[in-house]
N, C-alpha and C positions, 0 to 999 in steps of 0.2 A: 665171379658172380656176386658175392656179397658187396664188393666195391661198386659194381654197376648199380646194384639196388640202392646203395646209399646215395649215389649221384642222382638217381631218379627221385628219391624222396626229397633231396634238397631242392631240386627244380620245382617239384610239386609245392613244397613249402613256400619257396619264393613266389610262386604264382599265386598261392592263396594269400600271402601277406600283401602282395601288390594289389590284389583285388580288394582286400580290406581297406587299404590306404585310399584307393580310388573311391570306394564307397563313402569313406569318412570325408574326403575332400568334397565330393558332390553334396553330401549332407550339410557341410559347413557353408558352402556357397549358397545353397537354397535357404539356409537359415538367415544368412546375412542379407540376402535379397528380400526376404519377408520382413526383416527388421527395418530395412530401408523404406519399404512401402509403408509400414505402420508409422514410422517417424515422419515421413512426408505428409501423411494424412492427418497427423496429430492425434490419432486414436490411442497412442501409447505414451502421450506426454505425461511425465511424472506429476503426481498430484502436488508435489512441492512447488511446481511452477505456476499453479493456478490458485483461484480463490479457495479451493478446498483446504489449503494448508492452514487457513484461519478457522476452520470448522470448530475445533475445541474451544477457542475463545468466544465465538459467536454462541455456541451452545451454553457456555457458562453465563453469558449475558441473559439468555432466555431463561435459564434456571433461576437466576437472581430475580428476574422480572416476575416469575411465578410466585416466589416466596415473599418478595417485597416490591409490589407493583409501583413503578415510578409515577409521579403525578403527570397528568396531561398539562398542556400549556407550559411546559418547561422550556428551558434553553438547552438544547442538545449540542454537546461538543463531540465531534466525530472526526476520525481521521487516523493518522499514523501514531508512532510511538511518542512523539512530543505531546500529543494529547493524552495518551495512555499514562505517561509518566507525570502528568500534572496532578500529583497527589493532593495538592492543597487547593484544588479547584473550588470546592464548596466553601472553604474558609476564605478564599480570595474574593468570592462574590456572595457574601452572606445574605444580601437582600434579594438574590435571584434564585429561583428553583433550577439548579443546574444538574445536568446528567452527563456523565462521562462515558462515552462509548468509543474511545480510541483503542485500536488493536494493532499490535505488532509493528512490523515495518510495512504497513499496508500502503497501497496506491489508491488514487481516486477511483479507479475501476473496481476495486474491492468494495468500496462503500456503495457504489452503484449496485454491485452484485447482491449485497446483503441488505439493501435498503428496506425490502419488505419485512425484514426480521429485526433490524436494530435502528431504524429511522422512522419509517412511516407509522408503525403501531403506536408510537408515543404521541403522535399528533403535536409535535412541538410548535410553540409560537415562533421560535427562532432556532436556526441551525448555525453553529459556528464550526467551520471545517478548517482543519489544517492537514494538508496532504499535497503532494506534488514533488517534493524533494526526492523521495524514493523512486518516483516515476522517471525523473531525469537521470538518476543514478543507474536505473535499469536500461537506459538507452532511448527513452522516449524523447521526442522533440518538444520544444516549447509549444508548438502548435497542437501536438497531441495532448499535452497536459491541459491546455486551455479547452480543447474540444471535449475532453473527459469531464471537466468541471461543468461545461455547458450541458452535457448529457445528464450529469447528476442533478443539476438545477431543474432540467426539464422533467426528470422522473419525479422529483419532489413536488413540483408545482402541478403536475398532472393529477396527483392525489390530494395535495394540500395547497391549493392555490393562494391562500393567505399567508403561508409561512414565509418568514423572512430568512434569507440565507446570507451569512457573512463569511467571507473567505479571508483567513489569516495568510498574509503573503508568505511565500517560501522564504525561510530564514537563511541568512548567510552563516556558514560555519567553517572553521579551519580545515576540517577533515575533507570537505568537498569543494574547497575554494577553486579548484581547477574547473569546476562546472559553473562558475559564477555568471558567465555571460548568458548561458542558457537559463539560469535562474532568473536573471533580470528580465530576459525576454518573456518568459512564462508569466512573471508577475505583471509585466506591462500589458500583455494580451488579456489576462484575466481582469485587471483593473479596468481596461477599456470596456470589457463585456459588462461588468457590474454597473457601469454608468448608463447602460441601455434600459435598466429596469429599476424602478424605485424600491422594489422588494429586495434588492441585492446591495451588499456593502463590501468594500474592500478595506481591510485593516492592514496598514503598513507597519509591520514589525521589523522589516528588513533594515530600513535606514536607522532605526533606533538601536540596532544591535551592532552598529559599526562604531569604531573609535575615530579619533581625529585623523588617523592615517588612512582612513577609508577601508580598513580591514576589520574583520570580526573582533570584538572586544575579547581578549584572551581569558579574562577572569570570569566569564559567564557560562563556561562550559565545564563539563566533567572530563575525566581523563581521556575519553574516546574522542574529544574535540568535535563531537557531533551533537550530543544531547546537552541540554542546559542544566545548570545547577540552580539553586534558589535565587541567586542574583539575576539569572536569565529569566526565570519565571516572574520575577518582580517587574521586569521590563514589560513582559507580556501582560501582566495584570493591569498595569497603568495604561497600557496602550489599548487593550481590548475593552475595558470597562465602559468607556464612554459610548461604545457602539452597541451595548446590550440594551434590549428593549426594557423599559421600566416595568416593575412588577405590576401585576393586575391588582386593582383595588377591590 
C-alpha cells in the first residue's frame, strides 16, 4: 500500500510539472508574438535608433543659448561630428560671426528634426551644413541623402526664405573608402540640386582631400582614419572661406 501511494504521488507530481511547463511555454509564445507585433509597428524601437539619442546635446545647446544668446545674422555651422569637432571654427573665420551646432554622429534627418530648436531660432544669414557620410554608413542610398538635404533646405526656406544654405561635400576618408562610390553619387546629386537655386552653394572639399594617387591624404586624419586633424581642418578652412557671406557693415 505505501508503494502504491508513492507511485500515485509521482504521477500527480509529473502531471503537475508538465502542466506548469505547458503554461510557461504558452506564456513565452504569447510574449514573443507580442514583441514581434510591437517591433513590426515600430512602437518599441529603441530610443538609441532615433533622434532622441541626441536630446542631451540639443538640450545643452539650448541651455547655452539661454545664458549666452548667440547673435542673429550669424553663419550657422550644423551637422555631424566633423562640425562638432571643428574647435577652431571661430579662430579660423575671425571676420565672421560663426556658431557651431554640430552634434554627434548625426544624419541630415536629425538636423531636420531639431531645426526648430538649433537652426531656425538663430535666424542665420547663412547655414553651412556638413552631413551625409553617416547617412550612407547607416545604409541610406545617395538618392535618400540628396532627398534629405532637399527636405532640410525646404524646411529652412519655409521659415527663413532669405537664408543662404551651403553644403560641404561628403568627405573621403580611409575608414569608409569602401563606400566611396555612394559618396561620389550623393555629392553629385546634391551639387546638381544646389545649381537650381541661387540661395544654395556646394562646397567641394572632397577633391581637395585626395592625394596624387586619388586616395584620401593619409596625414590629414586622426587615428580612427575617419575624423580630421588640424591639417585636415586647414584644408576645410581654405576651401570654405571663399563661400562665406561677407560680414554685415
